[in-house]
LOBA-15024 format. One record per residue (C-alpha): z, y, x; residue number from 1; residue in three letters. Coordinates in pm, whole numbers. Each point is the difference from the previous one (the first is absolute). Layout:
BEGIN
      zz      yy      xx  num  residuo
       Z       Y       X  NUM      ALA
...
//
This chain:
BEGIN
      zz      yy      xx  num  residuo
   -2779    2773     797    1      MET
     190     -18    -327    2      GLY
     288     243     -38    3      ARG
     263      28    -272    4      MET
     240     294      -4    5      ILE
     316      18    -210    6      PHE
     223     299     -66    7      HIS
     368     -99      14    8      VAL
     231     288     -99    9      PRO
     318       8     214   10      LYS
    -150    -269     222   11      LEU
     254      54     279   12      ASP
     285     -92    -238   13      GLN
    -123    -357     -50   14      TYR
     103    -297     209   15      ASP
    -263      29     279   16      PRO
     -43    -378      27   17      ARG
    -188     -17    -329   18      ILE
    -311     170     141   19      TRP
     -39    -286     247   20      ASN
     -28    -243    -293   21      THR
    -306     170    -152   22      ALA
    -326    -192     -19   23      TYR
    -316       1    -213   24      VAL
    -152    -303    -173   25      THR
    -343     -59    -148   26      GLY
     -99    -162    -327   27      ILE
     103    -345     129   28      GLU
     347     124      97   29      GLY
     -53     -52     374   30      VAL
     148     278     218   31      PRO
    -240     193     220   32      TRP
      98     105     348   33      GLU
      92     368      -6   34      GLY
     168     273     199   35      ARG
     285     180    -177   36      VAL
     101     352     101   37      SER
     245     253    -141   38      VAL
     -25     376      45   39      GLN
     185     260    -202   40      GLY
      -3    -127    -358   41      GLU
    -318    -208      43   42      LEU
     -27    -376      41   43      LEU
    -342     -97     137   44      THR
    -153    -346      30   45      ILE
    -320     -43     200   46      ASP
    -204    -320     -27   47      ARG
    -328    -107     160   48      PRO
    -146     -70    -343   49      ILE
     -92     266    -259   50      ASP
      82    -186    -321   51      GLU
     237      51    -290   52      SER
     337    -169      36   53      GLY
     353     -28    -125   54      ARG
     288     143     201   55      LEU
     319    -210      26   56      SER
     325     107     161   57      LEU
     376     -27     -38   58      VAL
     136     261    -241   59      TRP
     344      78    -149   60      PRO
      56    -117    -360   61      THR
     313       1    -213   62      THR
     -47    -353    -132   63      GLU
     -85    -191     318   64      PHE
     107     238     276   65      GLY
    -261      31     273   66      LEU
    -294    -205    -122   67      CYS
    -370     -31      74   68      THR
    -204     206    -247   69      LEU
    -374      36     -36   70      HIS
    -241     270    -110   71      THR
    -304     -75    -211   72      ALA
    -331     -28     186   73      SER
     -86     336     159   74      LEU
    -313     121     173   75      ARG
       4     160     342   76      CYS
      40     373     -37   77      ASN
      79     296     224   78      ASP
     195     154    -288   79      LYS
     362    -127       0   80      PRO
     128    -219    -279   81      TYR
     356      67    -123   82      LEU
     170    -321     114   83      LEU
     282     -26    -259   84      PRO
    -253      56    -280   85      LEU
    -239    -264     132   86      GLU
     283    -250      46   87      LEU
     107      67    -359   88      ALA
    -357     -57    -120   89      ARG
     -29    -323     197   90      GLY
     342    -131    -107   91      THR
     -63      74    -366   92      LEU
    -344    -162      15   93      HIS
     137    -310     175   94      ARG
     291     -58    -239   95      VAL
    -206      63    -313   96      ARG
    -285    -212     131   97      GLY
     227    -295      75   98      ARG
     160      27    -345   99      ALA
    -346     -11    -159  100      ALA
     -99    -301     211  101      ASP
     314    -191     -96  102      TRP
     -34      93    -366  103      GLN
    -348    -152      -3  104      ARG
     152    -334      99  105      VAL
     271      19    -266  106      GLY
     288     203     145  107      LEU
     225     165    -258  108      LYS
      74     341     147  109      VAL
     359     124     -56  110      PRO
      59     326    -183  111      GLU
     192     138     299  112      THR
    -317     -19     205  113      TYR
    -205     182    -264  114      ALA
     251     286     -18  115      ASN
      24      44     376  116      LEU
    -372     -22      66  117      ILE
     -53     262    -270  118      GLY
     237     234     185  119      ILE
    -177     -74     329  120      ALA
    -336      87    -155  121      THR
     129     326    -145  122      GLU
     153     104     332  123      ARG
    -322     -77     184  124      PHE
    -208     209    -242  125      VAL
     250     284      36  126      ASP
     -20     -30     381  127      ALA
    -379       8     -13  128      LEU
       3     318    -207  129      ILE
     274     164     207  130      ALA
    -197     -52     322  131      LYS
    -222     297     -89  132      GLU
     294     241     -10  133      THR
     290    -147     203  134      SER
     -17    -270     267  135      ILE
     380     -24       2  136      GLU
      17     -64    -376  137      THR
    -286    -250      21  138      SER
     178    -188     278  139      GLU
     325     -21    -200  140      THR
    -183    -125    -309  141      LEU
    -198    -250     205  142      ALA
     322    -141     145  143      GLN
     138     -26    -353  144      ALA
    -314    -190    -105  145      SER
      39    -240     292  146      ILE
     367     -52     -89  147      ALA
     -79     -81    -364  148      ALA
    -292    -227      88  149      ALA
     211    -196     248  150      MET
     279     -26    -256  151      GLN
    -256    -129    -252  152      ALA
    -112    -262     248  153      GLN
     336    -178       7  154      ARG
      19    -102    -372  155      PRO
    -373     -77      10  156      LEU
      39    -235     298  157      CYS
     316    -155    -140  158      ARG
    -184     -75    -324  159      ALA
    -286    -156     198  160      PHE
     242    -212     203  161      ILE
     196    -116    -305  162      SER
    -302     -86    -211  163      GLN
    -189    -164     287  164      SER
     295    -222      91  165      ILE
      48     -91    -367  166      GLN
    -365    -105     -10  167      PHE
      49    -212     311  168      ARG
     309    -162    -152  169      GLN
    -201    -105    -302  170      GLN
    -208    -209     239  171      GLN
     284    -117     225  172      GLU
     364      17    -109  173      LYS
     119      65     353  174      GLN
    -234     193     225  175      LEU
    -147    -214     277  176      SER
       5     289     248  177      THR
     173     -91     324  178      LEU
     291     236      76  179      LEU
      87       3     367  180      ALA
     206     169     268  181      ALA
     -64     -23     373  182      GLN
     263    -166     215  183      LEU
      88     169     326  184      ASP
      77    -172     329  185      GLN
     354     111      77  186      ARG
     250    -275      79  187      ALA
     173      42    -338  188      GLU
    -324      14    -202  189      TRP
     129    -257    -248  190      GLN
     279     231    -120  191      ASP
    -259     254    -116  192      ASP
    -225    -272    -140  193      ALA
     280    -137    -219  194      VAL
      75     349    -132  195      LEU
    -369      32     -97  196      SER
     -35    -337    -177  197      LEU
      39     138    -355  198      PRO
    -298     230      63  199      ALA
    -255    -250     129  200      MET
    -176    -328     -67  201      ASN
    -190      27     329  202      THR
      75     111     355  203      VAL
    -218     160     264  204      ILE
      48    -157     342  205      ILE
    -186     187     271  206      ALA
     -39    -175     337  207      PRO
    -230     279     113  208      THR
    -173     -21     338  209      TRP
     168     305     153  210      HIS
     348    -128     -95  211      LEU
     -37    -352     135  212      VAL
    -182      93     320  213      GLN
     176     326      89  214      ALA
     103    -101     354  215      ASP
     375      41      56  216      GLU
      58     104    -364  217      LYS
    -181    -298    -150  218      SER
     147    -160    -312  219      ILE
      14    -380      36  220      PRO
    -189    -198    -259  221      LEU
     322    -187     -78  222      GLU
     110     305    -203  223      VAL
    -306     -38    -221  224      PHE
      54    -377     -18  225      ASP
     342      72    -152  226      GLU
    -150     246    -249  227      GLN
    -265    -247    -120  228      PHE
     266    -269     -36  229      GLN
     232     235    -192  230      TRP
    -284     101    -236  231      ALA
     -73    -366     -69  232      SER
     366     -73     -79  233      ARG
      15     296    -240  234      GLU
    -324    -100    -175  235      GLY
    -179     319     106  236      LEU
    -369      33      70  237      ARG
    -104     160     328  238      VAL
    -253     267      87  239      ILE
     -40     -54     374  240      ALA
    -112     293     210  241      GLY
    -159     224      93  242      PRO
     -71    -227     297  243      LEU
    -194     268     188  244      ILE
      64     376      -8  245      SER
    -215     255     176  246      LEU
     191     293    -148  247      GLN
      67     256     276  248      PRO
     377     -52      -2  249      TRP
     -42    -379      35  250      ALA
    -215      -4     315  251      LEU
     175    -133     308  252      GLN
     -76     131     348  253      HIS
    -155    -330     104  254      TRP
    -251      31    -287  255      MET
    -111     338     134  256      ASN
     -57    -162     340  257      LEU
    -242    -252    -149  258      MET
    -315     206      50  259      LYS
    -232    -287     -86  260      ASP
     -52     -21    -376  261      PHE
     -66    -373       7  262      ASP
     337     -51     167  263      ALA
     178     194    -278  264      VAL
    -188    -189    -271  265      CYS
      56    -342     157  266      ASN
     370      68      55  267      ALA
      41     107    -363  268      ALA
    -174    -314    -129  269      CYS
     202    -223     230  270      GLU
     323     151    -132  271      TYR
    -114     -38    -363  272      VAL
     -86    -368      51  273      ARG
     339     -59     161  274      LYS
     196     155    -290  275      ILE
    -207    -156    -279  276      VAL
      28    -344     161  277      SER
     378      39      31  278      ARG
      60     109    -362  279      TYR
    -287    -169    -181  280      ARG
     115    -125    -339  281      GLY
     295     241     -11  282      GLN
    -188     321     -81  283      ALA
    -132      84    -347  284      SER
    -221     282     130  285      ILE
    -114      87     351  286      TRP
     -19     374      68  287      ASN
    -225     -18     301  288      VAL
     -16     358     132  289      ALA
      77     365     -58  290      THR
    -100     330     159  291      GLY
    -362     -97      64  292      LEU
    -123     300    -200  293      ASN
     202     268     182  294      VAL
     -47     156     342  295      LEU
     193    -146     293  296      ASN
      11      35     378  297      ASP
    -216    -304      75  298      LEU
    -319     204     -34  299      GLY
    -175    -264    -210  300      LEU
    -317      75    -194  301      SER
     -43     -61    -373  302      ASP
    -199    -314      78  303      GLU
     277    -129     225  304      GLN
     264      57    -267  305      HIS
    -220    -192    -243  306      LEU
     -50    -281     250  307      ARG
     374     -39      58  308      ILE
      51     -20    -377  309      ALA
    -271    -266     -31  310      VAL
     134    -202     293  311      GLU
     365      -7    -112  312      VAL
     -93     -83    -361  313      ILE
    -210    -290     123  314      GLN
     280    -110     232  315      ALA
     237     -29    -298  316      VAL
    -257    -172    -217  317      ARG
     -85    -264     264  318      LYS
     368     -72      61  319      THR
     109       6    -367  320      ASP
    -295     -25    -241  321      PRO
     208      -4    -319  322      ARG
     254     284       7  323      THR
    -127     338    -133  324      PRO
     -71     265     264  325      VAL
      27     378     -46  326      VAL
     -53     289     238  327      MET
     196     325     -18  328      THR
    -157     345     -32  329      ILE
     228     266     142  330      ASP
       8     347    -163  331      MET
    -232    -106    -287  332      PRO
     -52     356    -130  333      TRP
    -163      56     343  334      SER
     132     354      42  335      GLU
     -43     -46     375  336      TYR
    -379      24     -40  337      LEU
      46     371     -66  338      GLY
     124      48     354  339      GLN
    -229    -227     200  340      SER
    -361     -96     -47  341      GLY
      56    -294     238  342      GLN
     231    -191    -236  343      ALA
    -113    -285    -223  344      ILE
     -61      38    -373  345      ASN
     218    -287    -127  346      PRO
    -179     -85    -327  347      PHE
    -342     -93     143  348      PRO
     182    -167     292  349      PHE
     182    -232    -243  350      ALA
    -311     -41    -215  351      ASP
    -198    -120     303  352      SER
     261    -265      79  353      LEU
       5    -125    -360  354      ILE
    -380     -12     -26  355      ARG
     -18    -196     326  356      ALA
     166    -292    -184  357      GLU
     242     -74     282  358      LEU
     260    -137    -238  359      GLY
     192     324     -47  360      LEU
     196     -52    -324  361      SER
     119     356     -62  362      GLY
      92     339     140  363      ILE
     350     131      71  364      ALA
      55     375     -28  365      LEU
     276     155     212  366      GLU
     130     275    -229  367      ILE
     257     198     201  368      ASN
      24     310    -219  369      THR
     153     323     128  370      ASN
      -7    -101     366  371      PHE
    -237     217     198  372      TRP
    -167     -46     243  373      PRO
     -13    -376      34  374      GLY
      37     -58    -373  375      GLY
    -136     158    -317  376      SER
      65     341    -148  377      LEU
     238      25    -300  378      PRO
    -188    -119    -308  379      ARG
      57       8    -374  380      ASP
     -42    -292    -239  381      LEU
    -357      85     -99  382      ILE
    -102      -6     365  383      ASP
     161    -343      37  384      VAL
    -178    -126    -310  385      SER
    -335     139     116  386      ASP
      46    -158     343  387      LEU
      48    -348    -147  388      ILE
    -294      45    -238  389      ASP
    -220     108     292  390      HIS
      90    -296     220  391      TRP
     -29    -239    -294  392      SER
    -373      73       7  393      MET
     -18    -244     293  394      LEU
      58    -279    -250  395      GLY
     278    -177     196  396      VAL
     377     -22     -57  397      PRO
     213     278     149  398      LEU
     337      -9     175  399      VAL
     200     326       8  400      ALA
     227      45     302  401      LEU
     220     293     -92  402      VAL
     258     230     155  403      SER
     122     354     -46  404      GLY
     309     216      64  405      PRO
     284    -122    -222  406      VAL
     282     201     155  407      CYS
      70     350     130  408      ASN
     151      88     334  409      GLY
     -73     -35     369  410      ILE
    -114    -346     106  411      ASP
     110     -63     357  412      ILE
    -155    -348      10  413      GLY
    -357     109     -65  414      CYS
    -210     -56     312  415      VAL
    -300     209    -108  416      THR
     147     348      10  417      LYS
    -336     168     -68  418      ALA
     -17    -138    -354  419      ILE
      96     259    -260  420      GLU
     136     -39    -350  421      VAL
    -106     276    -237  422      PHE
     317     101    -182  423      ARG
      59     268    -250  424      TRP
     279     247      72  425      ASN
     104    -204     302  426      ALA
     336      61     172  427      PRO
      21     286     246  428      VAL
    -102    -114     346  429      GLY
    -236    -278    -108  430      THR
    -304     158    -164  431      LEU
     -91     356     -91  432      PRO
      23     110    -362  433      SER
    -315       6    -208  434      LEU
     -78     323    -181  435      VAL
     252     279     -32  436      ASP
      48     180    -326  437      GLY
    -201    -224    -235  438      SER
     214    -153    -271  439      ALA
    -288    -217    -120  440      SER
     -13    -167     341  441      VAL
     353      10     132  442      ASN
     204     -45    -316  443      SER
     198    -306     122  444      PRO
     282     130     215  445      SER
     105    -324     169  446      ALA
    -156    -275     203  447      VAL
    -116    -289    -225  448      PRO
     272    -263     -28  449      SER
     -38    -346     146  450      ASN
     -32    -140    -353  451      SER
    -280     253     -71  452      HIS
    -186    -107     314  453      LEU
      46    -365     -92  454      ALA
    -129      66    -353  455      MET
    -319     155     140  456      SER
     -67    -317     201  457      GLN
      99    -226    -293  458      ILE
    -263     174    -215  459      GLU
    -262     -73     266  460      ILE
     103    -367      -7  461      ILE
     -23       0    -380  462      GLN
    -348     154      11  463      MET
    -106    -275     240  464      LEU
     148    -262    -235  465      LEU
    -210     143    -282  466      ALA
    -315     -78     199  467      LYS
    -112    -357     -65  468      GLN
    -201     -19     323  469      ASN
     312      57     212  470      VAL
     117    -354      68  471      HIS
     290      84     233  472      ALA
     223     300      71  473      ILE
     209       8     315  474      GLY
     252     254     130  475      TRP
     -56      12     373  476      THR
     324     144     140  477      GLN
     302    -215     -73  478      MET
     262     185     201  479      SER
      56     318     200  480      ASP
     232    -180     242  481      ARG
    -271    -103     245  482      LEU
    -221     264     164  483      PRO
    -260      65    -266  484      HIS
    -328     177     -55  485      ARG
      69     210    -310  486      PHE
     308     219     -57  487      PRO
     237     -94    -284  488      ASN
    -232    -265    -139  489      GLY
     235    -300      13  490      GLY
     133    -182    -304  491      LEU
     322     -33     201  492      ILE
     145     291     195  493      ASP
     105      12     364  494      GLY
     350    -121     -90  495      TYR
    -111    -307    -193  496      GLY
      50     145    -348  497      LYS
    -269     -47    -264  498      SER
    -171     311    -138  499      ARG
     -85      83    -365  500      PRO
    -360    -102      70  501      MET
     106    -361      49  502      LEU
     184       0    -332  503      ASP
    -309     142    -168  504      GLY
    -222    -273     143  505      LEU
     249    -263    -116  506      ALA
     -14     142    -354  507      GLN
    -381     -11       6  508      ILE
       1    -364     104  509      ARG
     261     -90    -263  510      LYS
    -205     165    -272  511      ARG
    -353     -97      96  512      TYR
     -10    -247     289  513      GLY
      49    -367      61  514      GLN
//
């Protein structure tokens, strides 16, 4: 058994949820299943494999709030590592390494970055030296190194975004990337859609299986007919789907009663053929399925998940041979693999489908940052960039389906109460504070403003725009007025008023889009 032990000074003063986010990855970046335990000031991770690995977990930072950080690769050792020091080492290595990679392809690094990364390096060296005499001093210096490195990351990433988009504009005056928002199914959906028109040249219309065949709560297809007709009148392209969702929250009770796998598979294919036949010629892209890579209550094996994917892709292709088909990978950083060895590794799963030459045109990545569990952990811009580069290795176009918290406050319309948003200095009564008494961690004294939250998501959208292999970007939660999956993720609030995020998306389209 492989064991890693980390010393965390004042461990009991941290938000206790962050220990549940810890996982270890190997050289390929795939999380290993592990058991996390906390005792005293020690964080211990036990794995069935005795190999070196990189620890990742959510950690407080001054620049990004609670954000996923990573150590460098560490070997299993019964002697505890000092966690803040190792996170500082890993963060410094990651930011400097990415700067070097981008410089090799022509990036002009801003002076602000050079100054901040110099400070981060000095603080890390000081922390390394101080460890021999004072753990408390080493911890403080390590936090200061993390803060400076994360501050250095922002001008570095902004320079990469700016210069990459300028390069793209030299090839195409207006970026060809599709910019979309997903329509909801409330009776007044068109009011929200009209508000969102300045931000999009494409819409996502999702006649998903569990919505249309949900017994007494079924949504009639006539609602989707109206949405396709409206999109045509407005000259908008349509990403249709996902048609099938096996995400845990989307399973209906009648699906759980279908014990025979062939019955589930045949019913899914029958539904797909019905929808594709009805809207053939009106969709620009078919998004055939989502949630096939995550665990659900159907008890299906890996082979059965793969077979459903194959069958529904073929069902679309036989019904509509011309329109591009994508399949969605949920939680593409695959953090969930750290908690269950029974889950599916999404990258080889997608690779197998592409190599099978079924007619799969691309992969959609569902990037729901800072929604956990059920979404992805909070991520910085380098993590987003690395994710796209990793999935681009498949050699097919990518679609990014994005959401994240864009507003503070209690969300009474969210139906998945177990999903948590990692906030920094959250209001009393919502989340516990982070670390007491550390100015380097807790220097902001107020909850981030709505405009600050929107800016964080806008920067993720801009990073995706900088990636030439991302052919479409879609925001997946139009409004918080209907019951919804993720808290405070709507472009329009529960009272029908647009949020700063929507204005930001409109500015992006005006500047770069069609």
